[in-house]
N, C-alpha and C positions, 0 to 999 in steps of 0.2 A: 505546640506548648502551650501550658496554662500558666497566668500569673496570678498569683492571690494577694490581695490587697485589702487594707482597712480604709473607710470613709468615715468622717465626723466634722464638726462645725466647730472651730476655733476661730474663725475670722470677725464673729462678732459676740464671742463668749464672754460674758461679764464676770467679775471678780466672783469666788465661789461664795462670799459671805454677802454678796449683793443677788443671789438666786433668790426669786419667790419662792417661798414655802411651799407652795402647792405645785410649783413647776417641778416636773421632772428630771432627775439626771440627763444631762445629753446622752444618746446610745451610740454605739459602735456597730458597723455592720461589716462582715467578712463579703467580698465579692470576688468574683474569676474573671478576669481578664481572658477569653478565650480566642486563639488563632490556630487552627490546625487545617488538615485536610477535609474534615466535614463540615466545618461552620467556623464564623467569627462572631464576636457579640461578647457581652459584659452579663454575667448571672450574679443575683441575689442567693448569695449560700445562707447564711444564719446571723442572728443577732448576737452581739459580742456584749459580754458585761463589762469587760477593762479593754481597753485599746489594743489591738492585735499588735505585735513587732512588726516594725517597717512597714507602719501604717502610713497611708496617704492622706494629707491634708485637704477636707473639703466639706460639703456641707452633709448633713445627715441625710442618708441616703436609704430610699427603699427599693432600689432596682431600678428607677425610672429619673430621678432628676438630679440635679447638684448645682453648687454654685459655680460661678465660671472659673473660678480657680481650679476647681476640683475636676471640672472638666477640659481643662486644659493639661492637668496632669495625666487623667486618664488618656487624652487623644496621644499625647506624648508617648506614654509608655506602648499604646497601640501600634504607633510608628514604629517605636523600636522592634516591637513584635515581627513586622514587617520587614524590617532592612537589617538587622543585626544578624550576621550568621549564627548559627545554633538555634535561633530564636524564632525563624521563618516556618516550622513546621515540615520542612523538607526530610525529616528523618520517616516523621509520620507518613507522609504523601510516599515514601519508597516502600513503606511496609502496604501502603493501601494500591499499589500500582496496579492495573488502570483505574483511576477514581472519575475519570471525564472521558469524554468523546476521543476516540482514535480515527483520525481522518486518514483516508485511503485514497490515494492519489492513483488515476488510471490514466497514463500518458496515452491513451488513444481515445477515439471518438466512442459514443454509446453504440452498444449491440455487437460488438465486436468480440472476441474470445477472452481477451483480457478485461473487458466490462463484465461479461456473464460471470467469471471467475470472482472479479471482486464483489459483484452482487449475491453470488453463491456463498461464498466463504465468508463474506459479510455477515449475512444473515443468519449462518451458523455460530459464526465467533459471538455475535452478540448476545446469544444465550450462555457462552460459554466465560467471557468475559464480564457481562453484565453491564456493559457501557455500548452505547451507539457507535457504529463503524459509518459514517456517512460517506459515499463514493462522492469524489469529484474528477469529473473527466478535462483533462488538459492535454489535447491533442497538438502534434506538429511536431516538425524536425525530425522525424522516425522515433519517436518518443522523447525527444531531448527537452521539450517546453515542460513534460510533467516532472521528469527525472530533475531539473534544475530549479522546480518549485518544491520539490522533496528535499534537495538538498540545501536551499534557502531556508528552511524550517529548522529549529533546535533538536538536536541529539538526543530526544527525551523521551523517544517511545511512542507519541502523540501522532506522529505523522509516518506513515507508511506508504510504498507504493507496488503495484503490480509491474513486475521487472519482466520481461519476456525476451525469447530469442532474439527478436528483432532488435531491441533496443543495445544487445550485448553484441550484435552483427556491427552494428553502427559504432560500438565502442574497437571493435578489430578492426574496422577500416578507416579508423580516425576520423569519424564524422561528430566526434563529440567534445564538449568542453570540461569534460569530467572523466576521471580515472578508475580501475576496477576496486582500489584502495579506499574509494570515497564511499562504498555502500557494503552491507554487512546481508548476509541471506539470513532470513528466519526460517523460510521452508520452501522446497519445491512442491508445488500443488498440482501442477498438469505437466505431463509428457505424451506428445502427439506426434504423429507424422504430417507431412504437408502433400498436397497433390496437385496436379493441374486439371483445372474443370474447363467444360465448354458450355455452351447453351445446348439445350435438347436439340434444337433446329440447326446447329452447326452441322456443316458440311464435313466437318473431321469426325470421323465415325471411332478411330483410335488414336493412339500415338502413333501407329506406323505413319498414318496418314499426315498426321501433324507434322512430323518430324521431316517427312518426305517433302511437304510443299515448304516449310522453313528452309532447307538446304537449297530447294529451287528456286525460292526468292528471298533472298539474305535482307534482312532488317525492314520487312514487309509485314510480318504478323506481329500483332500486339498483344502484349500481356499486361494484365492489371495486377499490379504489385502494391506493396506497403509503402515504399520509398527507397530511396537511394542508400545504401550502406546497410540494408536489412539484410536477413537471410534468403527473402526473395531474391535481392540483387546478387548476392555471393551465387546461389545456386542458376540465377540465369547467367550470371559472367562464366561460369562453369561449362555450361552448354554452349555459350561463345565461343570458348576455348574448343569446343569438340566441333566446331562448325556448324551450330546451329544457331544463328545470328537472329534474335528477337529482338523487339523494341519495348522497352519498359514503358509504361503508364502509370505513374505513382498517385496513389488516394491515400491520405491520412485518414479518412472518415471510411469505416467498414461499410455502412450502407452504399457510399458513393462507387467503392468498388465494385459491389454485388450489381448494381445497376447498371454499371459498365458493361459488363458482360451480357447480362440480361438484354439490354437495348442494343446490342449488335455494335457497340463503341470499341470492344476489343475484341480479339478472338478468342481469349482464353484468361483463366484465373488462377492465381497464385493464392491457395489457402488451404486452411485445416479442417476437414470434414465436419466437424462439431460445431464450427463456424456458421456454417451454411447448412444445417442440418435439415430445416424447413424447407430450403431450397432444392435438398436432394431428394426427402421425402417427397416433396411436391412434383417432382420431376420437372423441374424447370432448368437443372443443372445436371451433368454427368461428369464424374472424374475418368480421364483418360492415361493416366500415370501417377504412381505412388513414389515419391523420391525416398529411396533406401534400400535395404539389402534383402528384405522379403515383403511378399504380399500380406495383407491385414484379413484377418478373418472375415470382419465386416464387409468386405468387398474384395472376394476371393477371385473375381473375373478382371480385375484390374490389375495390371501387370506392374512389376516394381521396376525402379531406373535401373538397377545391377541387370536385370535380364537383356538390357539392349547395351551393356557396357559402360554406362554413366555410373560410376562409383560416387554417388554424391548423395546424403542423407541426413542432412541437417535437420534433426528432430526440432520441433517447437516446443520449446519449454516455456513454463509462466512461474513464477515463483514471488514470494512476497520480500521485500528488502526494507531497509531502515537506513539511516545516517550513520556513516563511521563515528564511533565516540558515545555510542546508545552503551547505557550500563549491559553489561553481559547479563546479569540477572532479568533485565526485562526482556533481553531477546529470549532468554530461555523461556519466561512467562509467554510469551508470544508463540515462541515454537511448539510449547507443549500443547497450547490451545489450537493451534493448527493440526497440530496431531490427533486430538479428540476430534476436531471438526471432520478431518478426510477419514476417520474412524466410522462416521456416522452412515446409516443405510442413506440417507438423503444424497451424502456427497459421492458415494459410490454410485449410485444411479445417475449422477451427475457425469461422472466420468464416462459412464458407459454413453451417456448422450452423446458426448464429446468426442467417442472413439478413441479415448485416450488409455494408456497403459494403466492397468490395473495397481501397480507398484509405484503409480505416479511422484506420491507422497516420498519427501526425504527431510531429514530434521536440518537444523542450521548448520551442523557441522560436514553434514554428508554433500549438502546442497552448494556448500561454499567449495568443496572440492570439484564436484561435478561442474559446475560454472568457470571455474580455473583451466579444466580440461577442454571445454566447450570452446573457450575462447582461443586456448591454441589452435584447434581443430580449424576454426575459421579463420585465424590470422594465414594459417599454413595455405589456405584455399585461397583467399584473398592476395597471395604473395604472388600465385600463379597468373593472377591479371596483370601484377605490375613488371611480369619479367617482359 
């Protein structure tokens, strides 16, 4: 909001009849005190021939100097502009959303699927929203550290987070300090199946070999997972209930997880193929089973778990979320921007690189229904472990 004010000098003004004949009358100037979403400052507008109404007393002003009294008045109005409701420029900022950087929190380390999504979508969203989207990695506690940071920020739409199925699983298994009602989905950006991978020189040539060894040596075979309470954990728990007892080795940082299978520290890796595409195409690892009800066209020779009677297929999804209480209008702006980003050739190519579903994108409303259904499914599977 802008204030209009006039400035003149009456602090040392002599009586009218005492003015020197050659001295011009004191002049008045109209000024504008500005504070809004675009700038703050004081502008010289025009010279007035007479004192404006509601003028402020001060020294003759050309937009640059004033006496101490005038400055105090101007500073007082400036502080009023900052603090009084209705004068802070909030309405203008609302119309201009977003007008500054939107911080994107990734609750996982660099290099993983969530990080890749944040950087690809962030690059595209910056072009659409016309503001920066810096990515901040906050790994730890199966995504809990990053989610806590996001929830500690104001619900103003300037802090978003990449929320994935593993964080959702931690919620389903009771490993979080927050609830589903604390977040609001903006969009679902990726939906993809998970696999078990082994190193290229592994003695396990197929899932049949791996399952046979696991049943013969309970608690001996090691699998690198994201962490306890994750989708990985739920899937491993399901297999355990089927008599396939595997040891989980959790790694919160993707790079460490991948190196563990390459270096022979574990026997297998639970992961989505898009996250380890370079390792697959480079022949360093190979998939032995897909968790789901059907094979993937990109991996036609890899059997799905249902073929062996294992009816589990929690897909890996990655969404963008904000804190509960965020203005629905701002959520809609973000969701619409995500839709535009998802429709670009660049993003469609990214989905193919990730071996993700072509219809991965969901808007805010559909994504909300999806994550609630997934939460119910995860709780049901986890409940089997607790029996």
